[in-house]
N, C-alpha and C positions, 0 to 999 in steps of 0.2 A: 569846572564850572559848578557853582552851587546855586540852587534855586530855592526860594521860599524861606520858611522858618516860622517861628512863633514867639509870642511874648505872653505876658500876664493877661489874665481875664479872657482867655481863649482867643486872643488876637492872632491872626494869621497874616503872613507877609507874602508878597509876590515879587520879590526882587532877585536880581542875579548878581553873583560875585564870582570873581576869578581868583584862583589860588596859583601863585607863581612858585613852582617847585624849586626854582633856583634861589630865589630870595626869601622863600618861606613867608610871603606876605599876601594878604587878601586885598583886593581892589574891587570896589563897586563898579559894575558895568552899567553905565548911564544910558547907552544907546543899544536897544534891542529891537529888531524888527519883527513883524508878524503879530498875531494875536495870542497872548499868553493864556495859560489856563487860569481860572479864577484862583485866588488865594485859598489854600487848604492845608489841613494838617493830617498827619497819619498816612501820607501818600508814600509810594515807593518810587525810587529812582534807580536807574541802572545806566551806566556809561558804556557806550559801544563806539569805539573809535572817537570821532569828533562830535558824537551825538550823545545827548542825555534823554532818556525816555522817562516820562512821568506818568504814572497811572494810579488809579484808585484815589482814595483819600476821603476826607470828611469836610463838609462846609464849615465856614467860620463859626456859625451859630449851631453847629451839629444838627441842622435840620434835614440834611440828606447826605447820602454816600454817593461818591462819584465812581463811574466805571470807564471813563474815557481814557484815551491815550494821547499824549502830547509829546512833541519832540523838539528839543532845542539843539540846533546845529551851530557849532562854532566854526569860524573861518579865520583862524589866527594868522595864516600866511598871507591872506589876500587883503587884510585891513578892513574887510566888511564886518559889520556888527553881527553878533549872534542872531539867529532867526528862529522864531517859533513857527511850527507847522502842526497840523493835526492830521496825521496819516490815516488813510482809509485802512482799517483792519477788517479781516474777514470774520472775526469773532471777538467777543469782549470777555475779559475776566469778570467774575461777579463783582458787583459794587462792594467796596469795603474799605477799611482803613487798617493801617499798620501791617500791610501785607509784606512778606519777605521776598527777596529776589537774590539771585546769585548767578555766577557764570555756569554755562552748560558744559558738560564733559566733552 
């Protein structure tokens, strides 16, 4: 799954695309349930199993930095659409943009 993106003039997107590793093609996901995070740039994403975590980032007009965590869960075998949730986390990373992430050892 791919979420977001950006364009010229600081435009940020809030769409979801699916990449098929067998056919090597992208497909727009038209049906997504739940409340997505607002469009943002400079955020970090990490995939864990069938989930993608989105955190931090910068507002479209650069007016603020986000520190929340959002999760997009895919259900490819069930036929249900991907679903956005906002998990309750015990602590938050500091608000920021262009944060890095990677697998833990």
